[in-house]
BATI-297367 format. One line per 5 residues: number of its first residue (from 0); their letters; for each residue x negated, y negated, z negated of C-alpha. Coordinates in steps of 0.1 Angstrom, whole numbers, plus 5000, padded with zeros to 4 digits. Layout:
N
NUM> A> X Y Z  ...
REM end
This chain:
1079
0> XXXXX> 0983 3718 4151  0987 3698 4118  0983 3661 4123  0958 3648 4097  0954 3613 4084
5> XXXXX> 0924 3593 4094  0901 3565 4082  0919 3542 4107  0954 3549 4094  0970 3522 4072
10> XXXXX> 0936 3505 4071  0932 3474 4049  0906 3453 4067  0880 3476 4082  0871 3508 4063
15> XXXXX> 0838 3512 4082  0817 3481 4086  0802 3496 4118  0836 3488 4134  0837 3452 4122
20> XXXXX> 0843 3427 4150  0829 3401 4152  0799 3411 4130  0785 3383 4109  0776 3379 4072
25> XXXXX> 0808 3358 4067  0831 3384 4083  0812 3411 4064  0819 3394 4030  0855 3385 4040
30> XXXXX> 0862 3422 4048  0848 3433 4014  0869 3406 3996  0901 3416 4015  0897 3453 4006
35> XXXXX> 0886 3444 3970  0918 3423 3965  0939 3453 3975  0920 3476 3950  0900 3492 3979
40> XXXXX> 0866 3492 3962  0849 3516 3986  0838 3508 4022  0816 3527 4046  0787 3517 4067
45> XXXXX> 0786 3549 4088  0778 3575 4061  0767 3549 4035  0793 3541 4008  0795 3505 3994
50> XXXXX> 0811 3505 3959  0823 3473 3942  0827 3475 3904  0864 3468 3896  0857 3463 3859
55> XXXXX> 0889 3482 3851  0903 3517 3854  0919 3526 3887  0941 3557 3893  0918 3570 3920
60> XXXXX> 0898 3596 3901  0926 3620 3891  0925 3658 3896  0949 3653 3925  0924 3630 3942
65> XXXXX> 0897 3656 3938  0919 3682 3955  0929 3656 3982  0892 3651 3992  0881 3687 3988
70> XXXXX> 0869 3703 4020  0880 3673 4041  0860 3656 4069  0841 3625 4058  0861 3601 4080
75> XXXXX> 0894 3620 4076  0906 3600 4046  0902 3564 4033  0867 3556 4020  0859 3571 3986
80> XXXXX> 0829 3582 3966  0845 3617 3965  0843 3619 4003  0805 3614 4001  0801 3639 3972
85> XXXXX> 0822 3665 3991  0802 3660 4023  0769 3665 4004  0782 3695 3985  0796 3713 4015
90> XXXXX> 0764 3706 4035  0744 3721 4007  0767 3751 4002  0776 3760 4038  0746 3747 4058
95> XXXXX> 0719 3755 4032  0706 3719 4033  0691 3703 4002  0708 3670 3995  0700 3638 3976
100> XXXXX> 0723 3610 3966  0706 3576 3962  0726 3552 3941  0712 3516 3940  0724 3482 3929
105> XXXXX> 0717 3457 3902  0726 3460 3866  0763 3460 3860  0771 3471 3895  0784 3505 3884
110> XXXXX> 0754 3528 3893  0757 3550 3861  0795 3554 3866  0789 3563 3902  0764 3590 3893
115> XXXXX> 0789 3604 3867  0817 3605 3893  0795 3624 3917  0785 3649 3890  0821 3653 3878
120> XXXXX> 0834 3659 3913  0808 3685 3920  0816 3702 3887  0853 3702 3896  0850 3717 3930
125> XXXXX> 0823 3743 3924  0829 3778 3910  0843 3788 3877  0833 3813 3850  0820 3813 3815
130> XXXXX> 0783 3810 3824  0790 3785 3852  0812 3763 3829  0785 3764 3803  0759 3751 3828
135> XXXXX> 0783 3724 3840  0790 3713 3805  0753 3710 3797  0746 3690 3828  0775 3666 3821
140> XXXXX> 0767 3663 3784  0730 3653 3791  0744 3619 3802  0756 3607 3767  0723 3616 3752
145> XXXXX> 0702 3598 3778  0726 3568 3777  0723 3565 3739  0685 3564 3741  0680 3547 3774
150> XXXXX> 0709 3522 3778  0715 3489 3762  0738 3459 3763  0725 3431 3786  0741 3398 3797
155> XXXXX> 0751 3415 3829  0763 3449 3816  0774 3463 3783  0760 3497 3792  0730 3489 3813
160> XXXXX> 0706 3517 3822  0671 3505 3812  0654 3534 3830  0655 3551 3863  0669 3586 3864
165> XXXXX> 0666 3613 3891  0684 3646 3885  0679 3677 3906  0710 3700 3902  0702 3736 3914
170> XXXXX> 0728 3758 3929  0729 3795 3939  0739 3808 3973  0776 3806 3964  0774 3769 3955
175> XXXXX> 0776 3775 3917  0754 3754 3895  0724 3772 3878  0707 3743 3861  0689 3711 3867
180> XXXXX> 0658 3690 3862  0657 3654 3851  0630 3629 3859  0628 3594 3843  0611 3563 3856
185> XXXXX> 0600 3532 3839  0618 3530 3806  0620 3493 3795  0601 3499 3763  0595 3462 3758
190> XXXXX> 0631 3460 3748  0623 3480 3716  0604 3450 3701  0621 3420 3717  0655 3414 3734
195> XXXXX> 0666 3383 3754  0693 3362 3739  0727 3377 3742  0713 3413 3746  0709 3443 3723
200> XXXXX> 0683 3469 3717  0689 3504 3728  0723 3519 3718  0710 3546 3695  0698 3521 3668
205> XXXXX> 0733 3506 3664  0750 3540 3667  0728 3555 3640  0735 3526 3615  0772 3526 3623
210> XXXXX> 0781 3562 3627  0758 3582 3604  0771 3594 3571  0759 3577 3539  0740 3609 3530
215> XXXXX> 0721 3609 3563  0712 3572 3560  0700 3578 3525  0677 3606 3538  0664 3583 3565
220> XXXXX> 0660 3554 3540  0682 3531 3561  0709 3506 3554  0740 3499 3575  0733 3461 3576
225> XXXXX> 0718 3452 3611  0704 3420 3597  0678 3439 3577  0659 3450 3607  0637 3427 3628
230> XXXXX> 0639 3447 3660  0677 3444 3662  0692 3412 3677  0721 3399 3656  0738 3375 3681
235> XXXXX> 0753 3404 3700  0751 3433 3676  0788 3440 3679  0802 3445 3714  0839 3444 3721
240> XXXXX> 0852 3477 3735  0821 3496 3723  0827 3519 3692  0791 3527 3681  0803 3550 3653
245> XXXXX> 0824 3571 3676  0797 3571 3702  0772 3584 3676  0795 3614 3669  0797 3619 3707
250> XXXXX> 0759 3619 3710  0755 3644 3682  0781 3667 3698  0764 3664 3732  0730 3672 3718
255> XXXXX> 0745 3704 3702  0761 3714 3735  0728 3707 3754  0710 3730 3730  0693 3708 3704
260> XXXXX> 0687 3726 3670  0697 3708 3638  0661 3703 3627  0653 3688 3661  0681 3663 3659
265> XXXXX> 0670 3654 3624  0634 3649 3636  0647 3626 3664  0667 3605 3640  0637 3603 3617
270> XXXXX> 0616 3588 3645  0643 3563 3654  0644 3553 3617  0607 3550 3617  0608 3525 3647
275> XXXXX> 0633 3503 3627  0610 3505 3596  0580 3497 3618  0596 3464 3629  0600 3453 3593
280> XXXXX> 0562 3455 3586  0548 3419 3585  0513 3407 3581  0496 3378 3564  0462 3362 3572
285> XXXXX> 0431 3366 3550  0397 3351 3555  0365 3369 3545  0334 3352 3532  0317 3355 3566
290> XXXXX> 0346 3335 3582  0362 3364 3600  0400 3364 3600  0417 3395 3587  0453 3406 3583
295> XXXXX> 0470 3423 3554  0505 3438 3551  0528 3415 3531  0553 3440 3517  0542 3476 3517
300> XXXXX> 0577 3491 3509  0587 3495 3545  0553 3510 3554  0557 3534 3524  0591 3546 3535
305> XXXXX> 0580 3549 3571  0550 3571 3560  0573 3592 3539  0596 3598 3569  0567 3608 3592
310> XXXXX> 0545 3625 3566  0516 3601 3570  0492 3590 3543  0500 3553 3537  0463 3543 3534
315> XXXXX> 0455 3559 3569  0482 3539 3587  0475 3507 3567  0438 3509 3578  0449 3515 3615
320> XXXXX> 0469 3483 3614  0439 3463 3600  0409 3477 3619  0401 3488 3655  0374 3513 3663
325> XXXXX> 0357 3511 3697  0337 3541 3709  0310 3539 3736  0290 3570 3742  0275 3579 3708
330> XXXXX> 0282 3545 3691  0313 3535 3671  0321 3498 3664  0348 3489 3639  0363 3454 3640
335> XXXXX> 0390 3438 3619  0423 3427 3634  0437 3392 3629  0474 3386 3624  0482 3383 3661
340> XXXXX> 0463 3415 3669  0480 3433 3640  0514 3423 3653  0504 3434 3688  0492 3468 3674
345> XXXXX> 0525 3472 3655  0546 3465 3686  0525 3486 3708  0529 3515 3684  0567 3510 3683
350> XXXXX> 0570 3508 3721  0548 3539 3725  0566 3558 3698  0600 3552 3713  0589 3557 3749
355> XXXXX> 0572 3590 3741  0603 3601 3721  0624 3593 3752  0601 3613 3775  0602 3642 3749
360> XXXXX> 0641 3641 3750  0640 3644 3788  0616 3673 3786  0637 3690 3759  0669 3686 3779
365> XXXXX> 0651 3700 3810  0642 3731 3789  0678 3737 3781  0694 3730 3815  0667 3745 3838
370> XXXXX> 0678 3774 3860  0669 3808 3846  0669 3827 3878  0636 3829 3897  0652 3831 3932
375> XXXXX> 0652 3802 3957  0678 3775 3948  0697 3750 3967  0691 3715 3953  0712 3683 3951
380> XXXXX> 0694 3653 3938  0711 3623 3922  0690 3591 3919  0702 3564 3896  0676 3536 3896
385> XXXXX> 0673 3499 3893  0684 3479 3923  0664 3450 3938  0659 3423 3911  0655 3386 3917
390> XXXXX> 0656 3366 3885  0646 3331 3876  0616 3345 3857  0602 3377 3874  0574 3396 3857
395> XXXXX> 0556 3429 3860  0588 3449 3855  0606 3432 3884  0574 3437 3905  0573 3475 3902
400> XXXXX> 0611 3478 3904  0611 3459 3937  0582 3480 3949  0603 3511 3943  0632 3495 3962
405> XXXXX> 0609 3487 3991  0599 3524 3992  0636 3534 3991  0645 3509 4019  0616 3523 4039
410> XXXXX> 0628 3559 4035  0664 3548 4042  0655 3532 4075  0633 3562 4085  0658 3588 4075
415> XXXXX> 0688 3569 4090  0670 3565 4123  0658 3601 4122  0693 3612 4116  0706 3591 4145
420> XXXXX> 0679 3604 4168  0685 3641 4158  0722 3637 4164  0716 3621 4198  0692 3650 4208
425> XXXXX> 0716 3675 4194  0745 3661 4214  0724 3656 4245  0728 3618 4245  0700 3596 4259
430> XXXXX> 0680 3581 4230  0674 3543 4231  0648 3527 4208  0663 3506 4181  0645 3475 4170
435> XXXXX> 0646 3469 4133  0624 3453 4106  0599 3478 4093  0590 3470 4057  0559 3493 4058
440> XXXXX> 0537 3462 4059  0552 3450 4026  0547 3485 4010  0511 3484 4022  0506 3450 4007
445> XXXXX> 0516 3464 3973  0503 3500 3973  0472 3499 3996  0445 3518 3977  0418 3492 3986
450> XXXXX> 0435 3458 3991  0469 3464 3976  0482 3443 3948  0485 3473 3924  0450 3484 3932
455> XXXXX> 0436 3450 3925  0456 3448 3892  0441 3482 3881  0407 3470 3891  0410 3439 3870
460> XXXXX> 0423 3460 3840  0394 3484 3842  0364 3460 3849  0343 3448 3820  0341 3412 3809
465> XXXXX> 0369 3387 3803  0400 3397 3822  0431 3374 3822  0462 3370 3843  0445 3340 3860
470> XXXXX> 0415 3360 3871  0440 3386 3886  0458 3358 3905  0425 3344 3917  0416 3378 3931
475> XXXXX> 0450 3380 3949  0444 3345 3964  0410 3357 3977  0421 3390 3992  0457 3386 4002
480> XXXXX> 0456 3350 4013  0460 3358 4050  0488 3383 4046  0520 3370 4062  0542 3383 4034
485> XXXXX> 0521 3368 4005  0523 3332 3993  0504 3314 3966  0498 3278 3956  0460 3283 3957
490> XXXXX> 0460 3305 3988  0435 3297 4014  0463 3292 4038  0466 3254 4038  0503 3253 4046
495> XXXXX> 0512 3262 4010  0490 3236 3994  0518 3211 3994  0546 3236 3984  0555 3221 3950
500> XXXXX> 0582 3248 3945  0554 3273 3940  0538 3270 3905  0501 3275 3900  0505 3307 3879
505> XXXXX> 0528 3324 3903  0527 3342 3936  0555 3350 3960  0562 3381 3981  0586 3381 4010
510> XXXXX> 0604 3414 4005  0629 3429 4029  0657 3415 4007  0642 3380 4004  0615 3361 3988
515> XXXXX> 0607 3368 3951  0586 3345 3929  0565 3364 3903  0549 3349 3872  0515 3366 3866
520> XXXXX> 0517 3360 3828  0517 3394 3811  0508 3414 3842  0475 3426 3828  0487 3435 3794
525> XXXXX> 0518 3453 3806  0498 3472 3831  0472 3481 3805  0499 3493 3780  0471 3499 3754
530> XXXXX> 0476 3517 3722  0446 3515 3698  0429 3549 3693  0431 3544 3655  0469 3544 3657
535> XXXXX> 0470 3575 3679  0447 3593 3654  0468 3581 3625  0500 3594 3642  0483 3628 3649
540> XXXXX> 0475 3632 3612  0512 3631 3604  0529 3663 3589  0558 3657 3612  0558 3684 3639
545> XXXXX> 0573 3661 3666  0548 3633 3661  0519 3657 3668  0535 3665 3701  0540 3629 3710
550> XXXXX> 0504 3618 3703  0481 3646 3715  0453 3621 3723  0450 3615 3686  0434 3649 3681
555> XXXXX> 0398 3643 3669  0387 3675 3685  0398 3663 3719  0386 3627 3719  0385 3613 3755
560> XXXXX> 0365 3581 3760  0380 3577 3794  0406 3549 3796  0442 3562 3801  0458 3555 3835
565> XXXXX> 0476 3522 3838  0514 3518 3838  0513 3507 3875  0492 3537 3885  0515 3561 3867
570> XXXXX> 0546 3545 3883  0530 3545 3917  0523 3582 3914  0559 3588 3902  0573 3569 3931
575> XXXXX> 0551 3588 3955  0563 3621 3941  0599 3609 3943  0595 3598 3979  0580 3631 3988
580> XXXXX> 0609 3649 3971  0635 3627 3989  0618 3633 4023  0626 3670 4020  0663 3664 4015
585> XXXXX> 0692 3651 4034  0700 3616 4020  0733 3602 4011  0736 3566 4000  0758 3547 3975
590> XXXXX> 0752 3509 3974  0768 3494 3942  0778 3458 3942  0788 3436 3912  0817 3413 3923
595> XXXXX> 0811 3387 3895  0790 3379 3865  0819 3376 3841  0826 3414 3839  0862 3405 3848
600> XXXXX> 0886 3422 3872  0902 3406 3903  0873 3381 3906  0852 3381 3937  0823 3356 3937
605> XXXXX> 0811 3350 3973  0777 3337 3965  0769 3366 3941  0781 3393 3965  0763 3376 3994
610> XXXXX> 0731 3376 3974  0734 3413 3966  0744 3422 4002  0712 3405 4014  0687 3422 3991
615> XXXXX> 0705 3456 3995  0700 3451 4033  0736 3460 4041  0737 3438 4072  0705 3455 4084
620> XXXXX> 0722 3489 4078  0751 3479 4099  0729 3466 4127  0708 3498 4127  0740 3519 4128
625> XXXXX> 0755 3498 4157  0723 3497 4177  0733 3529 4195  0769 3540 4194  0792 3524 4169
630> XXXXX> 0816 3553 4166  0815 3590 4173  0842 3617 4168  0845 3654 4176  0866 3663 4207
635> XXXXX> 0894 3681 4188  0904 3654 4164  0899 3627 4191  0923 3645 4214  0947 3652 4186
640> XXXXX> 0947 3615 4177  0950 3599 4211  0967 3626 4233  1000 3607 4233  0984 3579 4254
645> XXXXX> 0983 3602 4285  1012 3621 4300  0989 3649 4311  0977 3656 4275  1011 3650 4258
650> XXXXX> 1025 3668 4239  1002 3698 4243  0968 3702 4261  0961 3739 4269  0926 3736 4281
655> XXXXX> 0893 3728 4263  0893 3698 4241  0865 3681 4260  0883 3683 4293  0914 3669 4276
660> XXXXX> 0894 3639 4263  0879 3633 4298  0913 3633 4314  0925 3610 4286  0897 3584 4291
665> XXXXX> 0900 3585 4329  0937 3579 4327  0932 3549 4303  0905 3535 4328  0879 3529 4300
670> XXXXX> 0846 3517 4316  0820 3545 4317  0794 3524 4301  0815 3521 4270  0813 3558 4260
675> XXXXX> 0793 3590 4265  0801 3627 4262  0780 3648 4239  0781 3685 4234  0807 3684 4206
680> XXXXX> 0815 3647 4202  0825 3616 4222  0803 3586 4215  0819 3551 4218  0795 3522 4221
685> XXXXX> 0815 3491 4212  0841 3488 4184  0863 3469 4208  0869 3501 4228  0879 3519 4196
690> XXXXX> 0903 3491 4186  0917 3491 4222  0925 3529 4218  0940 3522 4183  0962 3494 4196
695> XXXXX> 0975 3516 4225  0981 3544 4200  1000 3521 4177  1022 3509 4206  1027 3545 4217
700> XXXXX> 1036 3556 4182  1063 3528 4181  1077 3541 4214  1076 3577 4202  1092 3566 4169
705> XXXXX> 1120 3550 4189  1125 3581 4210  1125 3603 4179  1150 3580 4163  1173 3582 4194
710> XXXXX> 1172 3620 4195  1176 3622 4158  1206 3599 4157  1223 3619 4186  1216 3651 4168
715> XXXXX> 1229 3637 4136  1262 3624 4152  1268 3657 4170  1261 3676 4138  1285 3653 4119
720> XXXXX> 1312 3658 4146  1309 3696 4145  1309 3695 4107  1341 3674 4108  1357 3698 4133
725> XXXXX> 1348 3728 4112  1360 3710 4081  1394 3702 4098  1399 3738 4107  1391 3749 4072
730> XXXXX> 1414 3723 4056  1443 3732 4080  1439 3769 4072  1438 3762 4035  1468 3739 4037
735> XXXXX> 1489 3765 4056  1479 3791 4031  1488 3768 4002  1523 3760 4017  1531 3797 4022
740> XXXXX> 1518 3806 3988  1540 3778 3972  1571 3791 3991  1564 3826 3980  1560 3815 3944
745> XXXXX> 1594 3797 3945  1612 3828 3958  1594 3849 3933  1605 3826 3904  1641 3826 3916
750> XXXXX> 1642 3864 3918  1627 3866 3883  1654 3843 3870  1682 3864 3885  1666 3896 3872
755> XXXXX> 1663 3881 3837  1699 3870 3835  1711 3905 3847  1688 3923 3822  1700 3900 3795
760> XXXXX> 1736 3906 3801  1730 3944 3801  1709 3942 3769  1735 3921 3750  1762 3946 3760
765> XXXXX> 1742 3976 3746  1734 3955 3714  1770 3949 3707  1778 3987 3710  1748 3996 3687
770> XXXXX> 1759 3970 3661  1795 3984 3661  1781 4019 3655  1759 4007 3627  1787 3989 3609
775> XXXXX> 1808 4021 3611  1780 4042 3595  1775 4017 3567  1812 4016 3559  1813 4054 3557
780> XXXXX> 1782 4054 3534  1797 4028 3511  1830 4046 3507  1811 4079 3500  1789 4062 3474
785> XXXXX> 1819 4047 3456  1837 4080 3456  1807 4100 3443  1802 4074 3415  1837 4077 3404
790> XXXXX> 1834 4115 3403  1801 4113 3382  1815 4088 3357  1845 4111 3352  1821 4141 3346
795> XXXXX> 1797 4123 3322  1820 4100 3304  1821 4124 3274  1783 4122 3269  1782 4083 3264
800> XXXXX> 1807 4080 3236  1782 4079 3205  1745 4064 3201  1743 4057 3238  1724 4023 3233
805> XXXXX> 1697 4038 3209  1690 4067 3233  1687 4044 3262  1664 4021 3242  1642 4050 3231
810> XXXXX> 1640 4063 3266  1630 4029 3279  1603 4025 3252  1590 4059 3259  1587 4052 3296
815> XXXXX> 1570 4018 3289  1544 4035 3266  1538 4062 3291  1532 4037 3318  1509 4016 3294
820> XXXXX> 1487 4046 3285  1484 4057 3321  1474 4022 3331  1449 4019 3303  1433 4053 3313
825> XXXXX> 1426 4040 3348  1412 4006 3337  1389 4015 3308  1356 3994 3307  1321 4008 3310
830> XXXXX> 1304 4029 3284  1278 4002 3276  1281 3990 3239  1275 3954 3250  1303 3954 3275
835> XXXXX> 1330 3932 3258  1356 3935 3285  1390 3951 3278  1422 3953 3299  1449 3927 3292
840> XXXXX> 1480 3939 3272  1512 3941 3294  1537 3933 3265  1535 3912 3234  1549 3940 3211
845> XXXXX> 1519 3962 3220  1494 3936 3205  1485 3956 3174  1481 3989 3192  1461 3973 3219
850> XXXXX> 1435 3958 3195  1433 3991 3175  1427 4011 3206  1400 3986 3216  1382 3991 3182
855> XXXXX> 1385 4029 3183  1371 4030 3219  1342 4007 3210  1333 4029 3180  1335 4060 3201
860> XXXXX> 1313 4048 3229  1287 4035 3203  1286 4070 3188  1281 4084 3223  1253 4059 3230
865> XXXXX> 1236 4068 3197  1237 4105 3204  1216 4099 3234  1186 4085 3214  1155 4106 3207
870> XXXXX> 1136 4102 3174  1108 4082 3190  1132 4059 3207  1152 4055 3175  1120 4046 3157
875> XXXXX> 1111 4019 3184  1146 4003 3180  1142 4003 3142  1108 3986 3146  1124 3961 3170
880> XXXXX> 1152 3955 3145  1127 3950 3117  1106 3926 3139  1138 3906 3144  1144 3904 3107
885> XXXXX> 1108 3893 3101  1102 3868 3129  1134 3857 3146  1136 3819 3142  1103 3818 3123
890> XXXXX> 1077 3826 3149  1076 3809 3184  1059 3840 3198  1088 3863 3189  1111 3857 3219
895> XXXXX> 1085 3867 3244  1079 3900 3225  1115 3912 3226  1113 3925 3262  1080 3942 3256
900> XXXXX> 1082 3978 3244  1061 3988 3213  1037 4014 3227  1015 4017 3197  0985 4036 3210
905> XXXXX> 0974 4012 3238  0939 4026 3240  0948 4063 3239  0918 4070 3216  0923 4107 3215
910> XXXXX> 0923 4110 3253  0895 4086 3261  0861 4103 3261  0844 4069 3254  0860 4068 3219
915> XXXXX> 0855 4105 3211  0831 4097 3183  0855 4072 3168  0884 4096 3171  0864 4122 3151
920> XXXXX> 0858 4097 3123  0895 4089 3119  0913 4117 3101  0949 4105 3099  0972 4101 3129
925> XXXXX> 0967 4068 3147  0999 4047 3147  0985 4018 3167  0953 4012 3187  0945 3979 3204
930> XXXXX> 0917 3955 3212  0918 3924 3190  0895 3893 3187  0877 3888 3154  0872 3851 3147
935> XXXXX> 0838 3841 3135  0841 3815 3107  0808 3799 3115  0817 3786 3149  0853 3796 3157
940> XXXXX> 0841 3819 3185  0856 3854 3189  0843 3889 3194  0862 3919 3207  0870 3947 3182
945> XXXXX> 0890 3979 3183  0919 3977 3158  0932 4011 3145  0962 4015 3122  0969 4047 3103
950> XXXXX> 0993 4054 3074  0964 4048 3050  0939 4025 3066  0933 3995 3089  0901 4002 3109
955> XXXXX> 0879 3978 3130  0853 3992 3154  0830 3978 3181  0846 3978 3215  0815 3987 3235
960> XXXXX> 0800 4014 3214  0829 4026 3193  0809 4022 3161  0829 4017 3129  0827 3982 3116
965> XXXXX> 0852 3981 3087  0879 4004 3071  0904 3988 3048  0928 4010 3028  0963 3997 3030
970> XXXXX> 0967 3994 2991  0939 3967 2993  0960 3946 3016  0977 3918 2997  0994 3898 3025
975> XXXXX> 0994 3888 3062  0994 3851 3073  1006 3839 3107  1015 3806 3122  1049 3795 3134
980> XXXXX> 1036 3788 3169  1031 3809 3201  0995 3820 3193  0984 3855 3184  0963 3847 3153
985> XXXXX> 0969 3865 3120  0949 3869 3088  0946 3901 3067  0943 3888 3032  0928 3914 3008
990> XXXXX> 0934 3917 2971  0909 3901 2949  0886 3925 2931  0892 3953 2956  0862 3970 2972
995> XXXXX> 0872 3958 3007  0874 3922 2996  0836 3918 2992  0831 3904 3027  0863 3885 3026
1000> XXXXX> 0895 3884 3046  0898 3891 3083  0910 3864 3108  0921 3882 3140  0938 3874 3173
1005> XXXXX> 0959 3898 3193  0984 3898 3222  1005 3924 3203  1007 3904 3171  1045 3911 3165
1010> XXXXX> 1040 3949 3169  1009 3951 3146  1025 3932 3117  1059 3950 3121  1041 3984 3119
1015> XXXXX> 1021 3973 3089  1053 3961 3072  1071 3994 3079  1042 4015 3065  1042 3993 3033
1020> XXXXX> 1080 3997 3029  1080 4035 3032  1050 4040 3009  1061 4047 2973  1027 4045 2958
1025> XXXXX> 1019 4009 2966  1035 3975 2965  1051 3958 2995  1027 3931 3009  1040 3896 3018
1030> XXXXX> 1041 3880 3053  1033 3843 3051  1045 3823 3081  1029 3788 3080  1009 3765 3102
1035> XXXXX> 0983 3761 3075  0969 3788 3052  0938 3797 3034  0914 3826 3043  0887 3839 3020
1040> XXXXX> 0853 3843 3038  0829 3859 3013  0826 3832 2986  0843 3803 3004  0879 3796 3011
1045> XXXXX> 0885 3781 3046  0918 3764 3057  0931 3776 3091  0952 3748 3106  0973 3752 3138
1050> XXXXX> 0979 3721 3160  0995 3714 3194  0968 3714 3221  0964 3685 3246  0961 3687 3285
1055> XXXXX> 0923 3690 3283  0927 3724 3265  0946 3739 3294  0968 3769 3288  0945 3788 3265
1060> XXXXX> 0943 3789 3226  0910 3774 3213  0896 3777 3179  0870 3752 3166  0852 3748 3133
1065> XXXXX> 0857 3712 3121  0838 3715 3089  0828 3740 3062  0864 3741 3049  0885 3738 3081
1070> XXXXX> 0891 3759 3112  0914 3742 3137  0933 3762 3162  0948 3743 3192  0978 3760 3207
1075> XXXX> 0991 3749 3241  1025 3734 3243  1051 3759 3256  1071 3746 3285
REM end
């Protein structure tokens, strides 16, 4: 069997306070401090987890740690919050038991972080899948939203929860989360209007002003400056380590994930802005003639902006701040409000508006995260609520918080004892009654429906007549005077009359965690929590959809004259519902402790921790747990842990585990009264017995370690010897092989040398014979050659007597020329006329011939190239040549037109059915058709025209309809004017007195300017019956428009003109054309 680790292994101090010996408050604190100093922040009291806030990040929450505690026994590993979360989750999943995790502690003790760790662990170990992951993400992302609206910076904690939260997470039968339900308790809404020194308002106000965009703040009519809002404290507006802007983006993202729509988020932010605006409304006193004091708003700008945000008529809300209407049966009485009452009404509205907004957020989140399936769900509840509070000045809030903690302590004692009793019965162990302090008497003092403090407070709030905090205290002194847990200066019990530590306006309750002094000032007002009906009705009249939901009592059709329930009554009912909910679940407890007030790591303040340990009742928890049996363990792990202490059970016990434990305990001679045998567990009464077993086990482990070391060392030495022996044999074999191989190589080399010398001698002998034979053959050949030469010279001597030199020279020249022509034939250049390459001449005397042949070859290939031209192609090249003569070096547009072929009929008039009517009007052959822009002399704007050129006319027609606009005979054309730049503008200047010149000259623009003017020029040159017209190339020329002459001037355009040519009319006599600068 695998040996598992245990809570008792490598223990720093005592991991479970139940095992602490001796047990006292000092030893309890010393054990906590010892573990805290070694970064052990978790300690057990049985199944209760004590958590100390380390005020720094510790590497104990990694995914590896999650896997380490997953599906492990609670006491199997060192104390950790993951162990409790895993135990609760497995009980819910495997045993179908609903669970609840109660997290308590004072502000700054780490309750919120503990609840996040529990939820993140459960999210990590439960199932996976797209829908499951979505539910988990929504459950986790609900935290940032609630923290932004419900948390604030206090002197004790930078992220203090100012409300109680209980979340029920619902699971299916597989243990996968389906959804959840959140309940909130007692939001500290008084913080909205006033914060103690060194503290802030709720986070959302600062996050909105810091993180919202300028556009959002403008819509909300807000400014980023915190100092402009009366409800925001300035002395601690900025908190180190807290990035409000980044947190605002996180909150918006979380709201989207949870399921808030964009308009809902905007509505929420509008209400938050309205609360800030509400705090800036100030009042001034006014006295009427009858002596009654009234109040008026000083500056109505903030009121106006608030009314615009909420869609309320300004006059309606202004009246609600100045008057109060009281209804009694059929009678209405309207009274004016003085300045103090107006401020009270303003603050009451702000508190109610924010409190109801927070409740709406919780309800809206519940709608998104609630389980969709209708089947029965398993439930795990997580309660994160205020711990017991004892301040120097305790008021109504501390009273009901401590009441809630009294109820939680009561249910803790009941459930803990019940769990103990159920385990004893289940294990067949005799149950012994455990004496403990039952705080039911304190709960009854507070919540009794007849004589309870809360009942008397409600009675005072509801009775007619003058009701003050003093009358409420007098009533307490009368009714609760004899109660043993109630003390007052004016109590009938005479023993308190001389207690000067008890002020006259206070009473003291002896809670389970200690005595708490409460100041009655503000009890009645805070319990009443009144909002004037005029303000409710004004809010209901708003056009803002969310406001109507928050103030349903303002509906005139549903006026209820009955007073609303008091804050104490509502909280008491909520606590009752919570207690009933917790009673149906298996509880798991996390007690959070703050080690110091400085929010610093490595500091452990004894007095502060002692104070918290007392009011959390930790010592009481330990005593209840130790009242029966201090330690219990299943038989299998107990036998596995201690079996080495008995020879009969070591190393393997083959029988049942219980019999093995019985044999083990008998062999160790442990007294029978120190332990009992249950059905599946052994119960040990005193921690000393457990420590005795641990000490024996430690000593035995040392002996076993020595034995293991001895056996290991012997095995290691034998293994080393055998390895050396084997290595020696291998080395010897390799050495013998090496020596024989070396000897063989020497013999082989010697044999090779002898063979090489022998083969060399034989080869040299053969070489000498071959060389002798070769010299003999060469001698014979030489002699024969000389002999044949002599015979030939004798035979041909008669032929070389006359002109031998000239003949040899001619023959040589002939051969050189032959070779030159053959070489030239094989290296002729290409047939392209522009190819200027030519083979180099081989001899200087061929220079003239070489150049002549080059000239002849070039003329020949040019002729060949010209023979390939068709008549159309020849015409195009002639036009290109003529364009070059006309524009080369004169017009900047010309270089870009060289590579563009002259197509002529770009519009294909004869083939296009759209221009069939136009084609029928034109009788001559169309030489060029294109779309040009006709420039309007009035404003310089252009309109598209179809430009047609025939041998006799220039024709302009409408592009859309094809209707003929103008037809100019070519004889009427006097000249054409263009600029020197890269534009496409040209002017057709007509002869004065001609019929076409009535309307004036034409100023046109075309992308094919070069082609148009070239064709016009060619037609004029070939016509014998008319004069050749001029082409004027200038950046400034005159154009005749009807009776006026206008100067067209071309300039270089600036960067603002872009890359396009623009034409503007400067005055009646000047058109200015801006041409972009060519790169």
